[in-house]
MARMI-382376 format. One record per residue (C-alpha): x, y, z; residue number from 0; chain; residue in three letters. Coordinates in nm, 4 decimals. Layout:
N
{{X; Y; Z}; NUM; "A"; "ALA"}
...
end
This chain:
175
{{0.0000; 0.0000; 0.0000}; 0; "A"; "ASN"}
{{0.2982; 0.2322; 0.0281}; 1; "A"; "ALA"}
{{0.3663; 0.4898; -0.2374}; 2; "A"; "PHE"}
{{0.6036; 0.3699; -0.5115}; 3; "A"; "PRO"}
{{0.9489; 0.5261; -0.4907}; 4; "A"; "GLU"}
{{0.9695; 0.8403; -0.7005}; 5; "A"; "ASN"}
{{1.2273; 0.7809; -0.9733}; 6; "A"; "LYS"}
{{1.1286; 1.0777; -1.1859}; 7; "A"; "GLY"}
{{1.0702; 1.4477; -1.1607}; 8; "A"; "LYS"}
{{0.7260; 1.5859; -1.0826}; 9; "A"; "VAL"}
{{0.5621; 1.6696; -1.4148}; 10; "A"; "VAL"}
{{0.1940; 1.6838; -1.3117}; 11; "A"; "ASN"}
{{-0.0100; 1.8179; -1.0229}; 12; "A"; "THR"}
{{-0.3644; 1.7393; -0.9139}; 13; "A"; "ALA"}
{{-0.5911; 1.8119; -0.6209}; 14; "A"; "ILE"}
{{-0.8436; 1.5817; -0.4589}; 15; "A"; "VAL"}
{{-1.1008; 1.7994; -0.2838}; 16; "A"; "LEU"}
{{-1.3375; 1.5922; -0.0743}; 17; "A"; "TYR"}
{{-1.6164; 1.6280; 0.1794}; 18; "A"; "SER"}
{{-1.8436; 1.4072; 0.3884}; 19; "A"; "ASP"}
{{-2.0783; 1.6966; 0.4611}; 20; "A"; "ARG"}
{{-2.2656; 1.7378; 0.1321}; 21; "A"; "ILE"}
{{-2.6422; 1.7337; 0.1994}; 22; "A"; "PRO"}
{{-2.8393; 1.4279; 0.0889}; 23; "A"; "GLU"}
{{-2.5292; 1.2089; 0.0521}; 24; "A"; "THR"}
{{-2.5701; 1.0202; 0.3826}; 25; "A"; "ASN"}
{{-2.2327; 1.1491; 0.5049}; 26; "A"; "ASN"}
{{-2.0541; 0.9468; 0.2371}; 27; "A"; "ASN"}
{{-1.7251; 1.0862; 0.1104}; 28; "A"; "ARG"}
{{-1.7560; 1.2721; -0.2195}; 29; "A"; "HIS"}
{{-1.4816; 1.4093; -0.4428}; 30; "A"; "VAL"}
{{-1.4991; 1.7213; -0.6602}; 31; "A"; "TYR"}
{{-1.4594; 1.6049; -1.0197}; 32; "A"; "MET"}
{{-1.4548; 1.7696; -1.3621}; 33; "A"; "LEU"}
{{-1.6021; 1.6164; -1.6770}; 34; "A"; "LEU"}
{{-1.3486; 1.6572; -1.9587}; 35; "A"; "SER"}
{{-1.4354; 1.7340; -2.3189}; 36; "A"; "GLN"}
{{-1.3772; 1.3610; -2.3813}; 37; "A"; "ARG"}
{{-1.6466; 1.2709; -2.1241}; 38; "A"; "ASP"}
{{-1.4054; 1.1399; -1.8629}; 39; "A"; "GLN"}
{{-1.4113; 1.2401; -1.4966}; 40; "A"; "TRP"}
{{-1.0876; 1.3874; -1.3626}; 41; "A"; "MET"}
{{-0.9634; 1.5926; -1.0714}; 42; "A"; "THR"}
{{-0.8480; 1.9510; -1.1254}; 43; "A"; "PRO"}
{{-0.4814; 1.9591; -1.2229}; 44; "A"; "GLY"}
{{-0.2449; 1.9110; -1.5103}; 45; "A"; "GLY"}
{{0.1067; 1.9556; -1.6407}; 46; "A"; "ASN"}
{{0.3785; 2.1477; -1.4651}; 47; "A"; "VAL"}
{{0.5092; 2.3954; -1.7246}; 48; "A"; "ASP"}
{{0.8815; 2.4088; -1.8068}; 49; "A"; "LYS"}
{{0.9210; 2.7273; -1.6011}; 50; "A"; "ARG"}
{{0.7549; 2.5427; -1.3089}; 51; "A"; "GLU"}
{{0.9404; 2.2139; -1.3601}; 52; "A"; "GLU"}
{{1.0673; 2.0307; -1.0520}; 53; "A"; "ILE"}
{{1.4184; 1.8955; -1.0912}; 54; "A"; "ILE"}
{{1.6142; 1.9042; -0.7643}; 55; "A"; "ASP"}
{{1.4651; 1.7095; -0.4709}; 56; "A"; "GLU"}
{{1.6990; 1.8854; -0.2252}; 57; "A"; "LYS"}
{{1.4994; 2.2067; -0.2364}; 58; "A"; "GLU"}
{{1.1647; 2.0559; -0.1377}; 59; "A"; "GLU"}
{{1.0107; 2.3806; -0.0048}; 60; "A"; "ALA"}
{{1.0885; 2.5558; -0.3321}; 61; "A"; "SER"}
{{0.9673; 2.2549; -0.5311}; 62; "A"; "ASN"}
{{0.6409; 2.2411; -0.3386}; 63; "A"; "ASN"}
{{0.5835; 2.6105; -0.4081}; 64; "A"; "LEU"}
{{0.6433; 2.5507; -0.7806}; 65; "A"; "LYS"}
{{0.3996; 2.2587; -0.7776}; 66; "A"; "CYS"}
{{0.1389; 2.4608; -0.5887}; 67; "A"; "TRP"}
{{0.1730; 2.7469; -0.8427}; 68; "A"; "LYS"}
{{0.1249; 2.4970; -1.1268}; 69; "A"; "ALA"}
{{-0.1804; 2.3524; -0.9526}; 70; "A"; "LEU"}
{{-0.3209; 2.7009; -0.8871}; 71; "A"; "SER"}
{{-0.2833; 2.7886; -1.2559}; 72; "A"; "ARG"}
{{-0.4474; 2.4635; -1.3670}; 73; "A"; "GLU"}
{{-0.7298; 2.5059; -1.1148}; 74; "A"; "PHE"}
{{-0.8123; 2.8516; -1.2484}; 75; "A"; "SER"}
{{-0.7968; 2.7267; -1.6087}; 76; "A"; "GLU"}
{{-1.0220; 2.4266; -1.5469}; 77; "A"; "GLU"}
{{-1.2563; 2.5334; -1.2682}; 78; "A"; "VAL"}
{{-1.2645; 2.9053; -1.3475}; 79; "A"; "GLY"}
{{-1.1917; 2.9996; -0.9885}; 80; "A"; "GLN"}
{{-0.8824; 3.0985; -0.7935}; 81; "A"; "ILE"}
{{-0.7843; 2.8196; -0.5546}; 82; "A"; "VAL"}
{{-0.7270; 3.0693; -0.2692}; 83; "A"; "ASP"}
{{-1.1020; 3.1414; -0.2797}; 84; "A"; "GLN"}
{{-1.1597; 2.7777; -0.1846}; 85; "A"; "VAL"}
{{-0.8637; 2.7022; 0.0425}; 86; "A"; "ILE"}
{{-0.7221; 2.9763; 0.2680}; 87; "A"; "PRO"}
{{-0.3778; 3.0842; 0.1459}; 88; "A"; "ALA"}
{{-0.2046; 3.0072; 0.4773}; 89; "A"; "ASP"}
{{-0.3330; 2.6476; 0.4899}; 90; "A"; "THR"}
{{-0.0768; 2.3700; 0.4609}; 91; "A"; "ILE"}
{{-0.2107; 2.1286; 0.2017}; 92; "A"; "ILE"}
{{-0.0802; 1.7736; 0.2387}; 93; "A"; "PRO"}
{{0.0476; 1.6018; -0.0739}; 94; "A"; "SER"}
{{0.2079; 1.2823; -0.1941}; 95; "A"; "HIS"}
{{0.4017; 1.2137; -0.5086}; 96; "A"; "ASP"}
{{0.2445; 0.9325; -0.7065}; 97; "A"; "VAL"}
{{0.4953; 0.7694; -0.9386}; 98; "A"; "TYR"}
{{0.3983; 0.5466; -1.2304}; 99; "A"; "SER"}
{{0.6633; 0.3004; -1.3430}; 100; "A"; "GLU"}
{{0.4610; 0.2320; -1.6567}; 101; "A"; "ARG"}
{{0.4826; 0.5931; -1.7772}; 102; "A"; "THR"}
{{0.7856; 0.7072; -1.5719}; 103; "A"; "ASN"}
{{0.5787; 1.0087; -1.4651}; 104; "A"; "VAL"}
{{0.5410; 1.1542; -1.1203}; 105; "A"; "CYS"}
{{0.2329; 1.3505; -1.0136}; 106; "A"; "THR"}
{{0.2148; 1.5554; -0.6958}; 107; "A"; "ARG"}
{{-0.1347; 1.4895; -0.5630}; 108; "A"; "VAL"}
{{-0.2664; 1.7346; -0.3056}; 109; "A"; "TYR"}
{{-0.5677; 1.6337; -0.0978}; 110; "A"; "TYR"}
{{-0.7892; 1.8502; 0.1182}; 111; "A"; "TYR"}
{{-1.1058; 1.7973; 0.3195}; 112; "A"; "ASP"}
{{-1.3383; 2.0907; 0.2543}; 113; "A"; "LEU"}
{{-1.5744; 1.9663; 0.5264}; 114; "A"; "GLY"}
{{-1.8793; 2.1876; 0.5547}; 115; "A"; "LYS"}
{{-1.7202; 2.4416; 0.3164}; 116; "A"; "ASN"}
{{-1.7788; 2.2161; 0.0142}; 117; "A"; "TYR"}
{{-1.9951; 2.4879; -0.1440}; 118; "A"; "ASP"}
{{-1.6967; 2.7230; -0.1798}; 119; "A"; "LEU"}
{{-1.5993; 2.5432; -0.5022}; 120; "A"; "VAL"}
{{-1.7905; 2.7020; -0.7877}; 121; "A"; "LYS"}
{{-1.7320; 2.5821; -1.1426}; 122; "A"; "PHE"}
{{-1.7760; 2.8773; -1.3738}; 123; "A"; "THR"}
{{-1.7734; 2.9436; -1.7437}; 124; "A"; "THR"}
{{-1.6525; 3.3001; -1.6835}; 125; "A"; "ALA"}
{{-1.2827; 3.3467; -1.7628}; 126; "A"; "PRO"}
{{-1.0403; 3.4746; -1.4981}; 127; "A"; "ILE"}
{{-0.8246; 3.7664; -1.6169}; 128; "A"; "ASN"}
{{-0.9303; 3.7017; -1.9749}; 129; "A"; "GLY"}
{{-0.8567; 3.3277; -1.9663}; 130; "A"; "LYS"}
{{-0.9499; 3.0099; -1.7901}; 131; "A"; "GLY"}
{{-1.2750; 2.8501; -1.6909}; 132; "A"; "GLY"}
{{-1.4879; 2.6977; -1.9622}; 133; "A"; "HIS"}
{{-1.3292; 2.9459; -2.2038}; 134; "A"; "GLY"}
{{-1.0280; 2.7143; -2.2196}; 135; "A"; "PHE"}
{{-1.2571; 2.4261; -2.3140}; 136; "A"; "GLY"}
{{-1.0918; 2.1925; -2.0641}; 137; "A"; "GLU"}
{{-1.4033; 2.0864; -1.8742}; 138; "A"; "ALA"}
{{-1.7740; 2.0678; -1.9561}; 139; "A"; "LYS"}
{{-1.9022; 2.0615; -1.6010}; 140; "A"; "LYS"}
{{-1.8139; 1.9735; -1.2448}; 141; "A"; "ALA"}
{{-1.9888; 1.7891; -0.9665}; 142; "A"; "GLN"}
{{-1.9362; 1.6014; -0.6415}; 143; "A"; "TRP"}
{{-1.9009; 1.2269; -0.7079}; 144; "A"; "ILE"}
{{-1.9055; 0.9425; -0.4562}; 145; "A"; "SER"}
{{-1.5543; 0.8210; -0.3754}; 146; "A"; "LEU"}
{{-1.6921; 0.4683; -0.3272}; 147; "A"; "ASP"}
{{-1.8498; 0.4880; -0.6754}; 148; "A"; "GLY"}
{{-1.5150; 0.5897; -0.8233}; 149; "A"; "ILE"}
{{-1.3248; 0.3131; -0.6458}; 150; "A"; "LEU"}
{{-1.5743; 0.0308; -0.7025}; 151; "A"; "ASP"}
{{-1.6120; 0.1117; -1.0733}; 152; "A"; "GLY"}
{{-1.9808; 0.2062; -1.0677}; 153; "A"; "SER"}
{{-1.8679; 0.5431; -1.2068}; 154; "A"; "ILE"}
{{-1.7097; 0.3974; -1.5177}; 155; "A"; "SER"}
{{-1.5733; 0.6972; -1.7047}; 156; "A"; "ASN"}
{{-1.3062; 0.8044; -1.4524}; 157; "A"; "VAL"}
{{-0.9581; 0.8492; -1.5974}; 158; "A"; "LYS"}
{{-0.7530; 0.5458; -1.4971}; 159; "A"; "SER"}
{{-0.4669; 0.7424; -1.3402}; 160; "A"; "TYR"}
{{-0.7183; 0.9387; -1.1314}; 161; "A"; "VAL"}
{{-0.8780; 0.6193; -1.0047}; 162; "A"; "LYS"}
{{-0.5404; 0.4596; -0.9251}; 163; "A"; "SER"}
{{-0.4233; 0.7731; -0.7394}; 164; "A"; "SER"}
{{-0.7419; 0.7766; -0.5323}; 165; "A"; "MET"}
{{-0.7071; 0.4054; -0.4621}; 166; "A"; "ARG"}
{{-0.3524; 0.4680; -0.3368}; 167; "A"; "LEU"}
{{-0.4589; 0.7639; -0.1202}; 168; "A"; "LEU"}
{{-0.7478; 0.5607; 0.0241}; 169; "A"; "ARG"}
{{-0.5366; 0.2513; 0.0960}; 170; "A"; "SER"}
{{-0.2922; 0.4760; 0.2835}; 171; "A"; "ASN"}
{{-0.5859; 0.6242; 0.4795}; 172; "A"; "LYS"}
{{-0.5263; 0.9755; 0.3471}; 173; "A"; "LEU"}
{{-0.8701; 1.0362; 0.1955}; 174; "A"; "ILE"}
end
């Protein structure tokens, strides 16, 4: 159940926002998911740009800041909202690097329990600063989806790497 050893640099970031407090969900854990243009459910996140690229493990604080900036940019592009409107800027967001031997890619996955503040996340089609949101055409819609449904396969159109990352986080009792 442990995380595979990271043999590569971090090239992707993602965030798993979850809550057990969403009304009418019987206190079951739900995850905030986006429906891509290809009709697959995914978490907000994406590629770390070259200028954000993580190379040297020795400077972890600096690397984490670069990853968080990449995630913040991706969040605004895909959700149409600034992540600091959802998570207070001074909050320490836990993360784990999920390494795939098959693709030799490492993704820094942040995870955060929104608790009763689940309604702070607002998918919008309005661009931020002239870009982002639905204007980028990255996501059609967003909604809270049952984590159990993702993991047991009853939600079938979840990107495989998203499902495997969530399985790993769950087996390590992180979400």
